[in-house]
Each structure stands twice: as structure tokens, then as C-alpha cells.
C-alpha positions as CSV (number, residue, x, y, z in Angstrom):
1,X,118.1,96.8,97.6
2,X,118.5,95.2,94.2
3,X,117.0,92.2,93.3
4,X,120.8,90.4,93.1
5,X,121.4,91.5,96.5
6,X,118.4,90.5,97.9
7,X,118.5,86.9,96.5
8,X,122.4,86.9,97.9
9,X,120.9,87.9,101.4
10,X,118.3,85.4,101.2
11,X,120.9,82.7,100.7
12,X,123.2,83.7,103.6
13,X,120.1,83.8,105.5
14,X,118.9,80.1,104.5
15,X,122.2,78.3,105.2
16,X,122.4,80.5,108.6
17,X,118.8,79.3,109.1
18,X,120.3,75.3,108.2
19,X,122.9,76.0,111.0
20,X,120.0,76.4,113.3
21,X,118.3,73.1,112.6
22,X,116.0,74.7,110.3
23,X,114.3,72.8,107.3
24,X,113.8,75.2,104.5
25,X,110.3,74.8,102.5
26,X,109.9,77.3,100.3
27,X,111.4,80.9,99.5
28,X,110.1,84.0,97.9
29,X,106.4,83.0,98.3
30,X,104.5,85.6,96.7
31,X,100.6,86.8,97.6
32,X,98.3,90.0,96.7
33,X,100.0,90.9,100.0
34,X,103.3,90.9,99.5
35,X,106.3,88.2,99.4
36,X,107.4,85.8,102.3
37,X,111.1,85.8,101.9
38,X,111.8,81.8,103.7
39,X,109.3,79.4,105.0
40,X,111.2,77.1,106.9
41,X,110.0,74.4,109.7
42,X,111.6,73.3,113.1
43,X,110.5,71.3,115.8
44,X,106.9,71.1,114.4
45,X,106.3,74.9,113.8
46,X,106.3,76.6,110.7
47,X,108.4,79.8,110.6
48,X,107.7,82.6,107.9
49,X,111.1,84.6,107.9
50,X,111.8,88.4,106.5
51,X,115.2,88.9,105.8
52,X,116.3,92.2,106.2
53,X,119.9,93.2,105.3
54,X,121.2,96.9,105.8
55,X,124.8,98.8,106.1
56,X,123.4,100.1,109.2
57,X,120.4,99.0,111.3
58,X,118.4,96.2,109.7
59,X,116.1,96.4,112.8
60,X,114.2,99.5,111.7
61,X,113.5,97.7,108.2
62,X,110.9,95.6,109.7
63,X,108.1,98.3,109.9
64,X,104.3,97.5,111.2
65,X,103.3,97.7,107.9
66,X,105.8,94.8,106.6
67,X,104.5,92.9,109.9
68,X,100.8,93.3,108.8
69,X,101.6,92.0,105.0
70,X,103.7,89.2,106.3
71,X,101.1,87.8,108.7
72,X,98.5,88.1,106.1
73,X,100.8,86.3,103.3
74,X,101.4,83.8,106.3
75,X,97.8,82.9,106.7
76,X,97.0,82.7,103.2
77,X,99.7,80.0,102.9
78,X,98.5,78.1,105.5
79,X,95.0,78.7,103.8
80,X,96.1,77.6,100.0
81,X,98.1,74.8,101.4
82,X,95.1,73.7,103.7
83,X,97.8,73.3,106.8
84,X,96.7,73.4,110.4
85,X,100.0,73.5,112.0
86,X,101.8,76.1,114.7
87,X,103.3,78.7,113.2
88,X,105.3,82.1,113.8
89,X,106.7,85.2,112.2
90,X,110.5,85.7,112.4
91,X,113.0,88.4,111.2
92,X,116.4,87.7,110.1
93,X,118.2,90.8,110.9
94,X,122.1,91.0,108.7
95,X,124.2,93.4,109.3
96,X,128.1,93.4,108.3
97,X,129.2,89.3,109.0
98,X,126.6,89.7,112.1
99,X,123.2,87.3,111.8
100,X,120.5,87.8,114.4
101,X,117.0,85.7,114.2
102,X,114.0,87.1,115.8
103,X,112.0,84.7,116.5
104,X,108.0,84.7,117.2
105,X,107.3,88.5,116.7
106,X,104.0,90.0,117.5
107,X,102.9,93.4,117.0
108,X,104.2,94.7,120.3
109,X,107.8,93.5,119.2
110,X,111.0,94.8,119.3
111,X,110.6,96.4,115.6
112,X,108.0,99.0,115.7
């Protein structure tokens, strides 16, 4: 996916999340492990959100390796910002006009 297309769907994702009560904290946060697309908060929980778009099946684009990189990046973010808060890893899957948010993923999640 091109950089411009990625930015477009991240903007779509942010707008969707705001309608669901999320406050966007940061986007495109880079670490040595990779990028976190969106960092947002809701109800006292920090959400590290990976945005995936596909014309066919965005659900298959969130691999075990990606989950590991996002988790390491999230832990580094918490350490760098000196935060001690509840957090979770989420995926926002965009397919055509359908948007699905999968919250609080784990290594045994739907995506492997």
C-alpha cells in the first residue's frame, strides 16, 4: 500500500474511532521495532491501534510478527512517556466501506 493511501485510511480510522468515544493521542509513532498507526484513549485505557486496509481481506494482514512489533513498540512508548496505565493492542480493519475494530488482541487472537 502506498504511503498516501495508508495516510488516507489512517485518517478514516481516526474519524471512526472518534465517533466511538476515543481521544486520539498520537499517530504514526515510530520506534526501533516499527510504527504504531494510532495511539488513542478511552475510558482510562490507552489503545495502540494498527490500521489495516485491503480490497479483499484486511483481517489477514495482521500477522504474529506484526503483533510482536506493535507490542514491543507499545511497551517502549509507555517506558519513554513514563506511563503506568492500562493498555491494549487493537486492530482496525477497513474493507470497502466496512470498518471493524478488534479490541484487546492477544497472541491467541483471531488474526493468527
